[in-house]
C-alpha positions in Angstrom: 22.3 9.8 1.7 21.4 6.8 3.8 20.0 8.6 6.9 17.6 11.5 7.3 16.6 13.7 10.2 12.9 13.9 10.9 10.8 15.8 13.5 9.8 13.7 16.5 7.9 15.3 19.4 8.7 12.2 21.6 12.4 12.7 21.6 14.3 15.1 23.8 15.8 17.1 20.9 12.6 17.1 18.9 14.2 15.2 16.0 15.5 11.7 15.3 17.6 10.1 12.7 16.0 7.3 10.6 16.9 5.5 7.4 15.8 7.1 4.1 13.2 4.3 3.6 11.8 4.7 7.1 11.5 8.5 6.5 9.6 7.8 3.3 7.3 5.3 5.1 6.6 7.9 7.8 5.9 10.6 5.2 3.4 8.3 3.4 1.7 7.5 6.7 1.3 11.2 7.5 0.0 11.8 4.0 -2.6 9.1 4.4 -3.7 10.6 7.7 -3.9 14.1 6.2 -5.9 12.7 3.2 -8.5 11.2 5.6 -8.8 14.7 7.3 -9.1 16.4 3.9 -11.8 14.0 2.8 -13.8 14.6 6.0 -13.4 18.4 5.7 -14.5 18.3 2.1 -17.5 16.1 3.0 -18.5 18.6 5.7 -18.0 21.5 3.2 -20.0 19.7 0.6 -22.9 19.3 3.1 -22.7 23.0 3.9 -22.8 23.9 0.2 -25.9 21.8 -0.3 -27.6 23.7 2.5 -27.1 26.9 0.5 -24.8 29.9 0.5 -21.5 29.3 2.2 -19.8 32.2 4.0 -16.1 32.7 4.6 -16.7 31.8 8.3 -18.3 28.5 7.3 -15.4 27.8 4.9 -12.9 28.6 7.7 -14.6 26.4 10.2 -15.1 23.4 8.0 -11.7 23.5 6.2 -9.4 24.7 9.1 -7.6 21.3 9.4 -7.6 20.6 5.7 -4.5 20.8 3.5 -3.9 23.6 1.1 -4.7 21.2 -1.8 -8.1 20.4 -0.3 -8.8 24.0 0.4 -8.1 24.9 -3.2 -10.3 22.0 -4.4 -13.2 23.2 -2.2 -13.9 25.8 -4.9 -14.7 23.0 -7.3 -17.3 21.7 -4.8 -18.8 25.1 -4.4 -19.1 25.5 -8.1 -20.6 22.1 -8.5 -17.8 20.7 -10.6 -16.2 18.4 -8.0 -17.0 16.3 -5.0 -15.2 14.9 -1.9 -15.4 11.5 -3.4 -13.6 12.6 -6.6 -10.9 14.3 -4.6 -10.4 11.2 -2.5 -10.2 8.9 -5.5 -7.6 11.2 -7.2 -5.5 11.5 -4.1 -5.6 7.8 -3.3 -4.4 7.1 -6.9 -1.5 9.5 -6.4 -0.6 7.9 -3.1 -0.7 4.4 -4.6 1.6 5.5 -7.4 4.0 7.0 -4.9 4.0 3.8 -2.8 4.8 1.7 -5.9 7.6 4.1 -6.8 8.9 3.7 -3.2 9.0 -0.1 -3.5 10.7 0.0 -6.9 13.3 2.4 -5.7 14.0 0.2 -2.6 14.5 -2.8 -4.9 16.8 -0.8 -7.2 18.8 0.4 -4.2 19.2 -3.2 -3.0 20.2 -4.4 -6.5 22.7 -1.6 -6.7 24.2 -2.6 -3.4 24.6 -6.2 -4.5 26.1 -5.0 -7.8 28.7 -2.9 -6.0 29.6 -5.8 -3.7 30.1 -8.1 -6.7 32.1 -5.5 -8.5 34.3 -4.9 -5.5 34.9 -8.6 -5.2 35.9 -8.8 -8.9 38.3 -5.9 -8.5 39.8 -7.5 -5.4 40.4 -10.8 -7.2 41.8 -9.0 -10.3 44.3 -7.2 -8.1 45.3 -10.4 -6.3 45.8 -12.1 -9.7 47.8 -9.2 -10.9 50.1 -9.4 -7.9 50.5 -13.1 -8.3 51.4 -12.7 -11.9 53.9 -10.0 -11.0 55.4 -12.2 -8.3 55.7 -15.1 -10.8 57.4 -12.7 -13.3 59.9 -11.6 -10.6 60.6 -15.2 -9.6 61.4 -16.1 -13.2 63.8 -13.1 -13.5 65.8 -14.4 -10.5 66.5 -17.8 -12.2 
């Protein structure tokens, strides 16, 4: 699939059609933005945990904009087995890996397109040669 429909609040329909690679780039940008929000929420939660007992209300207030992953990770911070910095490092590593995969897949798709074009050209020339040989054979029969 070459094109993908994504949500777009600026368009009249609320959606727009973009290439698969553009959709992936947009998703990565959104993931980066969410990661920054998660890190900030976890830092705030970490500060609250250092002050003492954290209530459900405090958790809700500090983690309301965080992703589900960050909210689950917050229990590690509360137990003292994790930190906002550790979460950030792990998530950035995952995002870098995804970005590298995206680049590799884009190169592979380009290479595949080139291969298909060359293969189509070879098939075209083989068909032309076959027709020419057939025509020569027919001409020799008429002699």
